[in-house]
C-alpha positions in Angstrom: 140.5 71.4 49.7 137.9 70.9 52.7 135.2 73.4 52.8 136.0 75.7 55.6 133.4 77.0 58.0 133.1 80.9 59.2 131.5 81.4 62.4 129.9 85.4 62.5 128.8 86.0 65.8 125.6 89.4 66.1 124.6 88.0 62.1 121.9 89.3 61.9 123.1 93.1 63.3 125.2 95.7 62.3 128.5 94.7 61.9 127.8 90.9 61.7 125.6 91.1 58.8 127.9 93.1 56.8 130.6 90.7 57.5 128.5 87.7 55.7 126.9 90.7 53.3 130.9 90.7 52.3 131.8 87.1 52.3 128.9 86.8 50.2 129.8 89.9 47.3 133.9 88.7 47.4 133.5 84.9 48.3 136.8 84.3 49.7 138.5 81.6 47.6 138.7 79.0 49.2 135.6 76.0 49.5 133.7 77.8 53.0 130.5 77.8 54.1 129.0 81.1 56.5 127.7 79.8 60.0 125.7 82.6 60.7 125.2 82.5 64.7 121.9 83.9 65.4 119.7 83.4 69.0 116.7 82.9 67.1 117.3 81.0 63.0 113.1 81.2 62.9 113.5 85.5 62.8 112.8 87.5 59.8 115.9 88.8 60.1 117.7 85.6 60.7 115.7 84.0 56.9 116.3 87.3 54.9 119.8 86.7 56.1 119.8 82.8 55.1 118.1 83.7 52.1 121.5 85.8 50.8 123.3 83.1 49.9 123.1 78.5 49.5 127.2 79.4 51.8 124.8 80.6 54.6 123.6 78.0 57.3 122.0 79.6 60.3 123.6 78.3 64.1 120.9 78.2 66.5 123.3 80.1 70.0 123.9 82.7 72.3 126.9 84.1 73.2 126.3 83.6 76.7 127.6 79.5 76.2 130.7 79.7 74.3 131.5 76.3 74.1 128.5 75.0 73.0 128.3 76.9 69.8 130.6 75.0 68.6 128.9 71.9 69.2 126.5 72.3 67.3 128.8 73.3 64.9 129.9 70.1 64.5 133.6 67.8 66.1 136.2 70.2 66.9 138.4 71.2 64.5 135.2 72.0 62.5 135.1 75.6 62.6 137.7 77.2 60.3 137.3 81.2 61.7 135.5 83.0 63.7 134.2 86.6 63.7 133.6 87.9 67.2 131.4 90.9 68.4 130.3 91.9 71.3 127.3 94.7 72.5 128.6 96.6 75.3 126.6 97.2 78.7 126.0 100.8 77.8 122.2 100.8 75.9 121.2 97.2 77.7 118.9 96.1 79.8 119.1 93.8 82.5 122.9 92.8 82.3 125.7 93.1 83.7 128.8 95.7 83.4 131.1 93.1 82.7 128.5 91.2 79.8 130.7 92.3 77.2 134.0 91.1 78.4 132.9 87.7 79.6 131.9 86.6 76.2 134.3 88.5 74.6 136.7 86.4 76.2 134.8 83.1 76.6 134.7 83.2 72.3 138.4 83.7 72.5 139.0 80.2 74.6 135.8 78.2 72.9 137.5 79.0 69.5 140.8 78.0 70.8 139.0 74.9 72.8 137.8 74.2 69.6 140.3 73.8 67.0 139.7 77.2 65.2 142.3 77.9 62.5 141.2 82.4 63.0 139.6 84.9 64.4 138.6 87.8 63.6 137.9 90.7 66.3 136.2 93.6 65.9 137.1 95.5 69.1 136.9 100.0 68.4 140.1 102.5 67.6 142.2 104.0 70.7 145.1 105.9 69.1 146.2 104.0 66.2 148.5 101.7 66.0 149.3 102.7 69.8 145.5 101.3 70.7 146.9 98.3 72.5 148.7 99.8 75.1 145.8 102.2 75.7 142.5 101.2 76.9 141.4 105.0 77.9 138.4 105.7 80.7 136.1 104.7 78.8 134.5 101.3 79.8 133.1 99.7 76.7 136.2 100.6 75.4 138.1 98.9 78.7 136.7 96.0 78.1 137.8 96.0 74.5 141.0 96.5 75.4 140.9 93.4 77.9 139.0 91.1 75.2 142.0 91.8 72.9 145.3 91.7 75.7 143.6 88.5 76.5 143.2 86.9 72.6 146.9 87.9 72.3 148.5 85.9 75.6 146.1 83.1 74.2 147.5 82.5 70.9 151.2 83.3 72.4 150.5 80.0 74.8 150.9 77.3 73.1 150.0 74.9 76.0 146.2 76.8 75.4 146.4 77.3 71.7 148.1 73.7 70.2 146.6 74.3 66.9 147.9 77.7 65.8 145.3 79.4 65.7 146.2 83.5 64.6 144.4 86.5 64.3 142.8 89.7 62.8 141.9 93.0 65.6 139.2 95.8 63.9 139.6 98.8 65.7 136.8 100.8 64.2 135.9 104.4 64.8 132.4 106.0 65.1 129.4 104.7 63.3 128.4 106.8 60.2 125.5 104.1 61.3 124.5 106.2 64.2 123.0 109.1 62.1 119.5 108.2 61.5 115.7 110.1 60.7 115.5 109.8 64.0 115.6 111.4 67.9 117.9 109.0 68.5 120.2 110.4 65.2 119.0 114.1 65.9 121.1 113.2 69.9 124.1 112.3 68.0 123.8 115.0 65.9 123.7 117.3 68.5 126.7 115.7 70.5 128.8 115.7 67.7 127.6 119.6 67.0 128.6 120.3 71.2 133.0 118.4 70.1 132.9 122.4 68.2 135.7 122.8 65.6 137.0 119.1 66.6 136.6 116.4 63.7 135.5 113.2 64.7 136.0 110.2 62.7 133.6 107.5 61.3 133.4 104.6 59.4 130.7 102.6 58.0 129.9 98.9 58.8 129.9 97.8 55.3 133.4 98.8 55.8 133.8 96.6 58.7 132.2 93.9 56.6 134.5 93.9 54.0 138.1 94.1 56.3 136.7 91.2 57.9 136.1 89.4 55.1 139.0 90.4 53.7 141.2 89.1 57.2 139.9 85.8 55.8 140.6 86.0 52.3 143.6 87.6 52.2 145.2 85.9 55.2 147.6 84.1 53.2 148.1 86.7 50.7 148.2 89.6 52.7 149.9 88.4 56.2 151.5 91.6 56.7 148.5 93.4 56.8 146.3 90.3 58.8 148.3 87.9 60.3 148.2 88.8 63.9 148.1 92.2 63.6 145.8 94.9 64.2 144.1 97.9 61.9 142.5 100.7 62.7 139.6 101.9 60.5 138.3 105.1 59.2 136.6 107.2 56.5 136.3 110.3 57.0 137.1 112.8 59.6 135.3 115.9 59.4 133.7 118.3 62.1 129.8 118.1 62.7 129.8 121.8 60.9 131.4 119.7 57.9 128.8 117.2 57.9 126.1 119.1 57.5 126.9 120.8 54.7 128.1 117.3 53.1 124.8 116.7 54.1 123.2 119.8 52.8 125.5 118.7 49.4 123.6 114.9 48.5 120.0 116.1 50.3 119.7 119.7 49.8 119.0 120.4 53.4 120.9 120.6 56.5 121.3 117.9 58.7 118.5 117.0 60.9 119.6 117.7 64.9 118.6 118.1 68.1 118.9 121.4 70.7 123.0 121.9 71.6 121.6 121.1 75.3 119.4 118.1 74.0 123.0 116.6 73.2 124.9 117.6 76.9 121.8 116.6 78.7 122.0 112.8 76.3 125.8 112.6 78.2 124.7 113.8 81.4 122.3 110.5 81.5 124.8 108.0 80.1 127.9 109.1 82.4 129.4 106.4 79.6 128.7 108.7 76.4 129.6 111.9 78.3 133.3 110.1 78.9 133.1 109.5 75.4 132.5 112.1 74.2 135.2 114.0 76.6 137.5 111.7 75.3 136.8 112.2 71.2 137.4 116.2 72.2 140.5 115.2 74.2 141.9 112.9 72.5 140.0 111.4 69.6 140.6 108.8 67.5 143.7 108.4 64.8 143.2 105.9 62.0 145.2 106.1 59.8 142.6 106.7 56.7 144.8 106.6 54.1 145.9 103.5 54.4 142.6 102.3 54.5 142.4 103.5 51.1 144.8 101.7 50.1 143.6 98.7 50.8 140.3 98.9 50.4 139.6 101.6 47.1 135.8 101.5 47.8 136.1 102.8 51.5 133.3 105.0 52.1 133.7 108.7 53.1 130.2 110.7 54.1 129.3 111.8 50.9 129.6 108.0 49.6 127.8 106.3 53.3 125.0 108.5 52.5 124.3 108.7 48.8 124.9 104.5 49.1 124.4 103.7 53.0 122.2 105.7 54.8 118.5 105.4 56.1 118.0 109.3 54.7 117.9 107.4 51.1 114.4 106.0 52.1 112.6 108.7 52.8 113.6 110.9 49.7 
């Protein structure tokens, strides 16, 4: 069997790095090579990533020029699979508001024209199984919805997809990883607390990586789950007060948090955050946690994430 090259976008970031880690920890049942896409192959993060396995090859590239990525990877058809993730414009400086959608759709198009066979896109949950019909009113959720629609429609077009490329869409909810010991983490806790008695679904980026790796590894053995399908991902659902009790159980102290009015001020200053947290209260994520844990029995709930992944462990 020929070697299947799997291109991982954002390989030194949270989600892309989690995909690489999962592919290394549980290798696919076929010869493979991991092409870790990074803008700077000489960075410390890139070198550390490459040291994890001889299956990893660092590939220099930028999502602003997607076609060149595949040119560098080899001849047409040399890349078998793609993991796609883009950063939203929110929080980035000097970028256009549509940067995420432009990069996401361009990577789909470049993959199709380069003979890719399977495309895994990490999006966001917008209402469980009804997500495809719910773009929401949150700008970066809308961008992800539009990328999903572009991917699904392009795959259906035999002129654009003569090789029969398939897809898996992952729709994670809010990240456990937003909870950090610094001010940003305290601000997240405050915004979560301001939701009151309404629980928030959360997931660890480690598990996003595991599901992405499963989409590549189990495409043939479990097509009902991964072939041209979408999966919303969550590991737990709880209020900030409930989360603080879990935090205290693990660390013997309450969850670090700033004042509620600071959380409100952040949402006022960053309008998109305010819109998103209002949606959390009014509508909310609807991932099927029980189904996620059936597919991945080691799926982390909040307590497991705190014990195994949290940056708070560095300050013990």
